[in-house]
VOGU-3710 file (C-alpha; in Angstrom, 3 decimals, decimal comma):
1> xxxxxxxxxx> -26,985/3,523/9,155  -30,244/1,592/9,120  -32,908/3,859/7,689  -35,563/2,377/9,976  -33,698/2,843/13,250  -35,335/5,361/15,582  -33,324/8,246/16,915  -31,948/7,705/20,388  -31,600/10,181/23,192  -28,113/10,939/21,877
11> xxxxxxxxxx> -29,799/12,516/18,871  -31,878/14,945/20,896  -30,450/18,356/21,658  -31,675/21,867/22,246  -28,863/23,918/20,739  -28,663/23,675/16,915  -24,989/22,742/16,875  -24,948/21,527/13,288  -26,658/24,680/12,032  -24,038/26,730/13,853
21> xxxxxxxxxx> -21,272/24,750/12,143  -22,835/25,363/8,735  -23,918/28,982/9,149  -20,982/30,468/11,078  -18,685/30,794/8,027  -21,526/32,201/5,899  -22,254/34,759/8,610  -18,579/35,710/8,594  -18,708/36,283/4,828  -21,540/38,795/5,320
31> xxxxxxxxxx> -19,181/40,924/7,426  -16,545/41,132/4,689  -17,970/44,236/2,929  -17,556/46,175/6,182  -13,879/45,220/6,588  -11,324/47,577/5,008  -9,453/46,141/2,046  -5,927/45,332/3,245  -3,724/44,166/0,395  -0,550/43,971/2,511
41> xxxxxxxxxx> -2,215/42,325/5,503  -0,721/44,763/8,003  -3,975/45,697/9,728  -5,301/43,674/12,645  -8,832/44,056/11,263  -8,292/42,589/7,807  -10,274/40,168/5,608  -7,621/37,497/6,185  -7,756/37,776/9,957  -11,561/37,773/9,985
51> xxxxxxxxxx> -11,648/34,613/7,854  -9,041/32,887/10,015  -10,897/33,801/13,215  -14,235/32,533/11,897  -12,793/29,319/10,461  -10,802/28,612/13,613  -13,933/29,071/15,731  -15,860/26,821/13,342  -13,198/24,116/13,521  -13,190/24,250/17,320
61> xxxxxxxxxx> -16,980/23,913/17,224  -16,714/20,844/14,977  -14,109/19,223/17,229  -16,146/20,015/20,343  -19,315/18,514/18,870  -17,529/15,334/17,782  -15,764/14,893/21,133  -18,539/15,780/23,578  -21,836/15,213/21,728  -21,249/12,642/18,986
71> xxxxxxxxxx> -21,653/9,001/20,008  -19,424/6,884/17,759  -21,045/3,674/19,071  -24,429/4,573/17,571  -24,877/3,951/13,838  -27,918/6,183/13,296  -28,274/9,904/12,751  -27,420/12,128/15,681  -27,964/15,798/16,608  -30,826/15,870/14,136
81> xxxxxxxxxx> -32,318/19,258/13,290  -35,427/19,451/11,146  -37,329/22,590/10,258  -39,874/22,981/7,458  -38,247/25,607/5,244  -40,236/25,833/1,989  -43,288/23,614/2,569  -44,850/23,853/-0,894  -41,851/22,077/-2,465  -41,204/19,860/0,556
91> xxxxxxxxxx> -37,828/21,439/1,333  -36,668/21,045/4,927  -33,682/22,435/6,764  -32,751/18,935/7,860  -29,305/18,233/9,282  -27,801/15,204/10,965  -24,462/13,542/11,508  -23,416/9,907/11,578  -20,179/7,974/11,282  -19,972/8,460/7,530
101> xxxxxxxxxx> -20,171/12,247/7,702  -18,440/12,923/11,060  -14,799/12,403/9,988  -15,347/14,203/6,688  -16,842/17,295/8,312  -13,789/17,389/10,607  -11,474/17,016/7,604  -13,369/19,772/5,798  -13,027/22,163/8,733  -9,282/21,532/9,108
111> xxxxxxxxxx> -8,397/21,804/5,407  -10,447/24,979/4,933  -8,818/26,644/7,938  -5,334/25,736/6,699  -6,235/26,817/3,162  -7,135/30,273/4,461  -3,919/30,372/6,497  -1,943/29,440/3,377  -3,498/32,360/1,458  -1,025/34,802/2,964
121> xxxxxxxxxx> 0,218/36,095/-0,387  -3,212/37,049/-1,705  -3,024/40,816/-2,230  -5,802/41,591/-4,702  -9,522/41,609/-3,958  -8,856/40,156/-0,514  -12,402/40,774/0,740  -13,888/38,817/-2,149  -11,293/36,051/-1,888  -11,815/35,335/1,792
131> xxxxxxxxxx> -15,592/35,772/1,515  -15,580/33,017/-1,121  -13,477/30,787/1,161  -16,039/31,273/3,946  -19,001/30,591/1,651  -17,235/27,472/0,423  -16,795/26,321/4,025  -20,538/26,625/4,676  -21,506/24,922/1,412  -19,227/21,910/1,877
141> xxxxxxxxxx> -20,314/21,533/5,506  -23,920/21,501/4,345  -23,119/18,794/1,777  -21,872/16,456/4,520  -24,650/17,230/7,010  -27,787/17,589/4,825  -30,541/15,028/5,353  -32,896/16,464/2,746  -32,156/15,718/-0,900  -33,054/19,160/-2,214
151> xxxxxxxxxx> -31,003/20,830/0,522  -28,111/18,509/-0,347  -28,415/19,367/-4,027  -28,553/23,116/-3,405  -25,428/22,961/-1,254  -23,741/20,705/-3,844  -24,384/23,392/-6,462  -23,517/26,291/-4,170  -19,988/25,042/-3,522  -19,265/25,096/-7,261
161> xxxxxxxxxx> -19,580/28,883/-7,472  -16,792/29,871/-5,029  -14,396/27,325/-6,551  -15,116/28,595/-10,059  -14,446/32,193/-9,027  -11,364/31,303/-6,980  -9,818/29,636/-10,025  -11,047/32,183/-12,588  -9,837/35,270/-10,672  -6,729/34,126/-8,785
171> xxxxxxxxxx> -5,553/31,280/-11,025  -2,741/31,011/-13,573  -2,477/32,039/-17,202  -5,107/29,548/-18,419  -7,380/30,081/-15,440  -10,528/30,907/-17,439  -10,208/27,719/-19,476  -9,673/25,601/-16,346  -12,498/27,277/-14,418  -14,930/26,943/-17,328
181> xxxxxxxxxx> -14,036/23,286/-17,809  -14,553/22,662/-14,091  -17,981/24,310/-14,003  -19,173/22,637/-17,226  -18,214/19,139/-16,085  -19,636/19,499/-12,596  -22,770/21,448/-13,526  -23,753/19,029/-16,298  -23,157/16,082/-13,961  -25,429/17,752/-11,418
191> xxxxxxxxxx> -28,367/17,381/-13,808  -28,091/13,600/-13,487  -27,950/13,896/-9,700  -31,094/16,053/-9,670  -33,022/13,776/-12,044  -32,057/10,619/-10,154  -32,857/12,142/-6,758  -36,241/13,481/-7,819  -37,089/10,148/-9,450  -36,439/8,409/-6,132
201> xxxxxxxxxx> -38,439/11,065/-4,290  -41,438/10,357/-6,549  -41,054/6,558/-6,507  -42,843/5,764/-3,244  -46,397/6,101/-2,031  -45,819/9,798/-1,424  -43,306/12,438/-2,426  -40,422/12,749/0,027  -37,003/14,369/-0,040  -35,886/12,983/3,320
211> xxxxxxxxxx> -32,746/10,875/2,815  -33,634/8,414/5,579  -37,012/7,695/4,009  -35,489/7,435/0,532  -33,015/4,869/1,881  -35,925/2,711/3,063  -37,577/2,478/-0,374  -35,066/0,415/-2,410  -37,044/0,568/-5,687  -35,096/-2,177/-7,484
221> xxxxxxxxxx> -35,458/-3,264/-11,098  -34,427/-1,204/-14,120  -35,709/1,977/-12,457  -33,360/1,586/-9,506  -30,506/0,690/-11,836  -31,020/3,866/-13,892  -31,065/5,953/-10,712  -27,862/4,264/-9,566  -26,098/4,977/-12,868  -27,293/8,585/-12,788
231> xxxxxxxxxx> -25,854/9,060/-9,304  -22,662/7,216/-10,256  -21,939/9,483/-13,214  -22,969/12,628/-11,350  -20,856/11,916/-8,289  -18,137/10,238/-10,353  -17,212/13,557/-11,953  -16,371/14,980/-8,548  -14,524/11,866/-7,276  -13,254/11,753/-10,158
241> xxxxxxxxxx> -13,757/8,494/-12,089  -12,061/7,859/-15,441  -12,977/9,139/-18,053  -14,810/11,932/-16,186  -11,596/13,184/-14,585  -10,074/15,463/-17,234  -11,133/18,684/-15,513  -8,982/17,902/-12,476  -5,402/18,321/-13,821  -6,401/21,582/-15,500
251> xxxxxxxxxx> -8,085/22,916/-12,365  -5,107/22,017/-10,169  -2,627/23,272/-12,723  -4,185/26,749/-12,794  -5,534/27,150/-9,235  -3,310/28,650/-6,569  -2,021/26,310/-3,857  -4,697/27,089/-1,198  -7,507/26,400/-3,688  -5,764/23,177/-4,753
261> xxxxxxxxxx> -5,739/22,206/-1,076  -9,527/22,620/-1,030  -9,986/20,739/-4,294  -7,906/17,744/-3,253  -8,643/17,800/0,472  -12,399/18,343/0,436  -14,114/18,475/-2,964  -12,966/15,056/-4,167  -14,178/13,572/-0,880  -17,674/14,852/-1,604
271> xxxxxxxxxx> -17,844/12,422/-4,503  -16,836/9,455/-2,350  -19,165/10,491/0,463  -22,104/10,873/-1,932  -21,484/7,425/-3,444  -21,708/5,907/0,036  -24,720/7,986/1,050  -26,776/7,548/-2,126  -25,539/4,637/-4,234  -24,679/2,241/-1,399
281> xxxxxxxxxx> -27,123/3,259/1,309  -30,178/4,008/-0,846  -29,713/1,463/-3,641  -28,054/-1,605/-2,050  -29,383/-4,189/-4,514  -28,219/-2,129/-7,467  -24,871/-1,620/-5,773  -24,371/-5,369/-5,374  -24,991/-5,783/-9,087  -22,646/-2,970/-10,209
291> xxxxxxxxxx> -19,949/-3,466/-7,540  -17,663/-5,512/-9,852  -17,826/-2,695/-12,427  -16,817/-0,209/-9,718  -13,801/-2,368/-8,918  -12,808/-2,402/-12,595  -13,197/1,390/-12,752  -11,110/1,680/-9,597  -8,306/-0,371/-11,176  -8,439/1,813/-14,299
301> xxxxxxxxxx> -8,224/4,915/-12,116  -5,219/3,564/-10,225  -3,191/2,497/-13,254  -4,245/5,260/-15,649  -3,686/8,002/-13,074  -0,221/6,629/-12,276  0,796/6,313/-15,949  -0,578/9,768/-16,735  1,464/11,228/-13,869  4,666/10,154/-15,631
311> xxxxxxxxxx> 3,807/12,395/-18,585  3,447/15,552/-16,493  6,309/18,048/-16,276  4,273/20,384/-14,065  4,508/19,535/-10,357  0,860/20,315/-9,571  -0,457/18,438/-12,592  1,604/15,398/-11,594  0,157/15,524/-8,072  -3,336/15,969/-9,573
321> xxxxxxxxxx> -2,906/12,815/-11,663  -1,723/10,995/-8,550  -5,010/12,048/-6,907  -6,921/10,346/-9,730  -4,887/7,204/-9,012  -5,364/7,335/-5,239  -9,109/7,927/-5,458  -9,278/4,649/-7,363  -8,707/2,944/-4,007  -11,892/4,609/-2,754
331> xxxxxxxxxx> -13,775/2,967/-5,624  -12,153/-0,384/-4,822  -13,223/-0,108/-1,188  -16,783/0,846/-2,051  -16,969/-1,950/-4,608  -15,687/-4,513/-2,081  -19,237/-4,617/-0,567  -18,021/-5,540/2,914  -17,302/-3,637/6,096  -13,519/-3,875/5,737
341> xxxxxxxxxx> -13,549/-2,511/2,193  -15,909/0,347/3,046  -13,779/1,125/6,102  -10,734/1,277/3,832  -12,546/3,640/1,461  -13,402/5,965/4,350  -9,846/5,886/5,686  -8,454/6,496/2,196  -10,604/9,626/1,854  -9,357/10,957/5,182
351> xxxxxxxxxx> -5,756/10,010/4,460  -5,682/11,367/0,926  -7,325/14,594/2,055  -4,471/15,251/4,472  -1,644/14,035/2,219  -2,753/15,739/-0,997  -3,395/19,013/0,837  0,123/18,789/2,298  1,694/18,156/-1,110  -0,122/21,054/-2,753
361> xxxxxxxxxx> 0,721/23,345/0,158  4,456/22,575/0,003  4,340/22,914/-3,780  2,817/26,368/-3,376  5,496/27,214/-0,842  8,407/26,602/-3,194  6,463/28,096/-6,148  6,331/31,405/-4,251  10,123/31,255/-4,083  10,986/29,917/-7,541
371> xxxxxxxxxx> 8,062/31,260/-9,627  7,960/28,021/-11,583  6,229/24,650/-11,403  8,090/23,197/-14,363  10,089/20,164/-13,242  12,809/20,605/-15,929  13,364/24,191/-14,711  14,111/23,148/-11,138  17,003/21,328/-9,549  19,300/21,359/-6,548
381> xxxxxxxxxx> 16,660/22,836/-4,248  17,454/20,416/-1,415  20,606/22,369/-0,558  18,882/25,756/-0,322  15,473/24,513/0,909  16,276/21,547/3,194  13,171/21,959/5,382  10,891/22,330/2,358  12,510/19,222/0,881  11,896/17,309/4,125
391> xxxxxxxxxx> 8,203/18,252/4,109  7,750/17,407/0,429  9,585/14,093/0,765  7,565/13,140/3,855  4,259/13,891/2,120  5,456/11,959/-0,962  6,349/8,956/1,200  2,906/9,144/2,788  1,328/9,286/-0,679  3,191/6,188/-1,852
401> xxxxxxxxxx> 1,865/4,320/1,214  5,040/3,940/3,260  4,355/1,813/6,387  3,821/4,065/9,371  1,862/6,584/7,293  -1,913/6,820/6,977  -1,790/5,968/3,260  -0,382/2,519/4,027  -3,149/1,702/6,516  -5,952/2,823/4,216
411> xxxxxxxxxx> -4,678/1,051/1,112  -3,862/-2,216/2,905  -7,358/-2,146/4,419  -8,867/-1,833/0,937  -6,750/-4,784/-0,253  -7,890/-6,891/2,704  -11,498/-5,922/1,986  -11,164/-7,184/-1,596  -9,321/-10,418/-0,770  -11,566/-11,400/2,140
421> xxxxxxxxxx> -14,805/-10,977/0,194  -16,081/-14,426/-0,779  -18,873/-12,972/-2,915  -16,322/-12,522/-5,712  -14,636/-15,409/-7,481  -11,014/-16,096/-6,576  -9,918/-15,285/-10,145  -11,606/-11,883/-10,016  -10,021/-11,120/-6,640  -6,578/-12,171/-7,854
431> xxxxxxxxxx> -6,821/-10,009/-10,989  -7,976/-7,076/-8,885  -5,132/-7,345/-6,384  -2,462/-7,793/-9,075  -3,781/-4,863/-11,099  -3,991/-2,559/-8,079  -0,504/-3,668/-7,030  0,815/-2,408/-10,371  -0,424/1,037/-9,395  1,320/0,718/-6,040
441> xxxxxxxxxx> 4,591/-0,058/-7,833  4,212/2,883/-10,230  3,423/5,412/-7,498  6,852/5,553/-5,823  8,528/5,723/-9,233  6,762/8,892/-10,413  6,774/10,545/-6,971  10,399/9,859/-6,066  11,590/10,717/-9,567  9,838/14,072/-9,169
451> xxxxxxxxxx> 11,579/14,613/-5,825  14,930/13,765/-7,401  14,461/16,130/-10,351  13,162/19,023/-8,267  15,455/18,834/-5,257  18,611/17,173/-6,589  20,613/17,224/-9,779  22,303/20,322/-11,246  21,474/23,455/-9,288  19,747/26,184/-11,292
461> xxxxxxxxxx> 21,780/29,385/-10,657  18,664/31,559/-10,437  17,392/29,406/-7,543  20,584/29,519/-5,481  19,402/32,124/-2,957  15,733/31,340/-2,281  14,382/31,616/1,265  13,391/28,705/3,476  9,896/28,082/4,899  8,905/30,530/7,630
471> xxxxxxxxxx> 7,274/29,604/10,989  3,750/30,181/9,636  4,349/27,760/6,777  5,972/25,238/9,089  2,941/25,245/11,368  0,587/24,676/8,419  2,726/21,821/7,095  2,932/20,176/10,513  -0,849/20,505/10,959  -1,246/18,270/7,903
481> xxxxxxxxxx> 1,626/15,828/8,336  1,257/15,149/12,076  -2,292/13,708/11,677  -0,971/11,635/8,774  1,650/10,094/11,050  -0,732/9,719/13,995  -3,288/7,850/11,875  -0,480/5,742/10,389  0,649/4,546/13,830  -2,754/4,683/15,553
491> xxxxxxxxxx> -5,488/4,264/12,887  -8,121/3,652/15,555  -8,307/7,391/16,211  -10,000/7,723/12,815  -11,615/4,301/12,441  -13,531/4,575/15,718  -15,434/7,563/14,326  -17,024/5,640/11,471  -16,633/1,899/12,098  -20,081/1,307/13,585
501> xxxxxxxxxx> -21,734/3,133/10,673  -19,735/1,322/7,976  -20,481/-2,026/9,643  -24,186/-1,201/9,592  -23,913/-0,169/5,948  -22,253/-3,487/5,093  -24,950/-5,384/6,991  -27,576/-3,611/4,930  -25,809/-4,718/1,756  -25,721/-8,345/2,881
511> xxxxxxxxxx> -29,377/-8,221/3,877  -30,106/-7,711/0,166  -30,381/-10,978/-1,721  -27,213/-12,093/-3,530  -29,120/-15,062/-4,916  -30,984/-12,841/-7,378  -27,737/-11,653/-8,977  -26,358/-13,233/-12,111  -23,103/-11,383/-12,647  -19,950/-13,174/-13,781
521> xxx> -17,424/-12,207/-11,050  -19,875/-13,004/-8,240  -19,898/-16,620/-7,120
//
């Protein structure tokens, strides 16, 4: 999005649709204290049913806005809402949507709805649990739609609280350790985000928190570079970037499956979105300078995450390490500094959100039946859980980028973005492709070996009579895997949402002078 483009008529509207999307779940959470606690879920008026109703309505609202009101051929902000909220600090309730945020807000709405639907076994403190899910839905929606830095930062911080409580109260045996590690990493990283954002807000002729105005400043020099690094570290924790990733396996290992769906499907995407919105859009010159370092970090993520996955005997921790590896492709795409690479990064975020959520959901499904996530303690499940095996194998094949799945399209697009970028030397491009290809080779090994050990081999006698997935679980699994297949065969359904915006973002990068750079991999 060009920061100087005026809003078109497509941006003008009288109904605050974006505010409704953000505030509807929060309003639903306010009703929770008046709903009777229903631990068995037998009552029609239960916390679970209220949350599902609100989230379903919110998802329909998101889909309706994107289909009927959002213009994918316009690269600027649309449906802009701007109200002076706290004037003496310059805080505005400023919302807007463009191609970068549109697909991610849709992904957020879908994953949150399915996460609530997957929380069928929650039987303690159900009002609090589903209230936190609803608050999380509002906070993450506000992250993707905020156009005021302070509003963005407040929503970024707000979404940490529900996740912390969801892990700390409903997690596993080491839940307090995992929740504390999560909040310490993310809260400390937020200080760098706040400092960098306020520094940019103070850098111009006048103080401003408006993201569009901040994107037009491009401070440059050592000041801009420090701001870029501050944002990179702050957002890199959430992505996560090695070595800032160590909270993720612990959080996934202790969180229940629905919360893991939120972590992998939505929270990690906030890091990638913020890198595009702040580092690339606001600091293009600095991004051109640091782009080769991002590519190196992406390669480290891919290979390290894959190798670390081999060492995990816990199913969820192995999937969590695979997420570290797959998010490395997002870094590669962002570092590619061209429209194809950025498009691949966007598609990888969408694809990974669906695939990882599916894998964690199916993992939670067979955990409810086996009461274990230890790979050595499972075996022979394919004979007693054939449908569960089919879902897990399909999601694993999507994760290893099998052609016909969304993961293949996103990762091949990132590769094409790297190889077609003449700004990098041919040696640097070759090293990048070979290194990333090593990760692609390792991925099927650790995923398929996990499938073999869990679902084949000697059958554990205690697991000989477990029940198969029920219709509710089948519908949730299909809701995640069908879009994965649709995008794999027809990627345009996703690409058309953001392509104009990513092209404009790439044009802004190339409008910055490459001649002023003196960095080894750039020719």
